[in-house]
Residue, then its C-alpha position, 0 to 999 in steps of 0.5 A: m375851359a377844360k381840355v378834353v383828351d381822347f386816348n382812343e388813337a393813342e391806345k390803338k397805336a400802343r396796341k399795334r406797337d405791342f403786337d408788332l413787338e410780340k411778333l418780332q420777339y417770337a420770331l427772334d425766339h424761334g430762329g427768325i421764323p415768323q409765327d404764321q409760317l410755323e403755324n402753317a407748317m404744323e397744319l400741313l404736317s398735321k394734315a399729311t399725317g392725320k395726327d395732332l403734332y407739337i414741337g418739342t426737343k429730343r431728350s438728352p442722354q445726360s438727363k436720365v433722372r429717375f422718377a421717385q415718389i416717397i410718401a412722407r408719412k411712411l418715412e416718418l414711421s420708419k425713423 
């Protein structure tokens, strides 16, 4: 007689474990602050200012790379 295996419970536990690990990794990547607290803070700032906000970093003064766009065909013609 063949034994029937139901993987539904194992899949549920694996999904929950993966979700918990993702939450923990997010908190570790963002200074120990959980994602829901960051989302609440961003929503509060957005309501207070009336503008859409995002989290970014200030540009370093050492990163002064100038934008240069060169058309390859033009370079070939000038050779």
